[in-house]
N, C-alpha and C positions, 0 to 999 in steps of 0.2 A: 061812401064817396071820399076820395082823397081830399086833403086839405087844399084850400084855395091859395096857398102861399105861392104856388107856381104861376098863378095868373087868375084872371077874372072869368075865364070860360067855364061853363058848367059841364060841357061835353068832354069826354076823354077819348083819346086815340092811342093805339098801340104802335110804337115805332117798330118797323120791320127789321131794324138792325139790332137794337138792344132789347127789344120786347117790353120796354117799360110803358105803362099806361100813363099818359100825360095830358094836361089840358090842351085844347086846340092851339092856344097861343104859344105853345112850345114847339110848334111846327111852322115852317115858313109857308106863306101863301103860295098857291100854285093853281092857276085857273083851269088846268086840264084835269085835275083830280076831282072825283065826284063830290068830296066834301070841301073842296077849295084849298086843301092843305097838302103839302108834300108828305110822302109816306114815311120818311125818317125824321126824327126829331132834330132840333137845331144843334144840339150837342154832337150828335152823330154826323150831321151834315158838315159842321165845322171841322171835325176830325178828318173826315174824308177829303175835304178841300186842302187841309194842311198836308196830308199824305200825298195827294196828287201833286201839289206844288213841289214837295221835296223830290219826288220821282222825276219831275219834268222841269227842274229849276232852270237849266240853261235855255230851254224852249221859252219859258216865261220871261227870262231876262232879255232875250232877243226881241220878243214881242213888245215889251215895255220900252226898249231902246228905240224901236221903230215908231211906236206910238207917241213917244215924247217929242218926236220931230213935228207932230201936228200942232199948229199954233193954239188950237182950242185946249188940247191936253196940257201943253206947256203952261198956258195961262191958268188953268185949273190947279195944277201942281203948285205954282207960285202963290196963288190965292190961298190954298190950303196951308202952305207953309207959313204965310204971313198971319193967318188966323191962329195957327198953333202958337206962334211966337207971342201974339197978343194975349191969348188965353193962358199961356204958361210962361210968364215973364221971368221967373226965377230960373227955370230950366234953360230958357234962351240965353240969359246972362251967363250961366255956368258954361254952356257950350261955347259961347263966344269967347269967354275967358280962356278956355282950354285951347281953342284955335289960335288965339293971339299968343299965348304962352309957348305953343309949339313953334309958331313962326319966329318968335323972338329968341328961341333957344332956352327959355326959362324952364320949359317942360320938354322932355324927350319922349317921343312915342316909343313904347316898348312892345315886344311881341306878346301874344296872348299868354296869360299866366297859367292857362290850362294845357294848351296844345303847342304853343310856340309860333302859331301862324300870325299873319298881319292882324293887328288889333285896333280897337277903337276904345275911347275912354268911357268907362261906366262910372256914374256918380252914385255913391251910396247916400250922399247928402248934398243936395244942390246948393245949400248955403255955404258949403266949403268947396268952391268950384275947382280948385287945383288939387284936391285930394281925390284921385281917381284910381280905379282898378282897370288894368288893361285886359280886355277880352275880345276875341274874334267875334264876328257877327253871330255865329252859331252858339257859342258859349254865352254871349251877352243875352240873346233871346232865351236860352235855356235858364239862365239866372233869373230873368224876369218871370218866366213861366213857373219856376219853382216857387217864387215869392207869391205869385197870384194864386197858385193851386195849393199851397201848403201853408 
């Protein structure tokens, strides 16, 4: 039997996408499946969702724009942002410092250092709030994914 490092479940299930045998807790719950779990593992499901979003980006942006007009959704987004600021005060202060520096002219927004598109500030070190790298959303996410996966 495989190591229990993946989870506490004793039963294994094979993912129909990657064919790996994994503990049941590596599969999302799904009430219509005979074993109560989805047929593809969490990692494959997440990859599928990312690819689907990339292919239908404009459709999802429009959906979220319309959804944000609902008072409940707007309140939820604001609560989540406030909670994030509370839980990550150093990051919040760094982002605020950048916004203020841009407004005052002490910091000039530059194009993406990779592709030249409209960019946002990336902090390598949040304790140095005005030391930023300018990356577009795509390259900013790619940078964080490289760090998380590598």
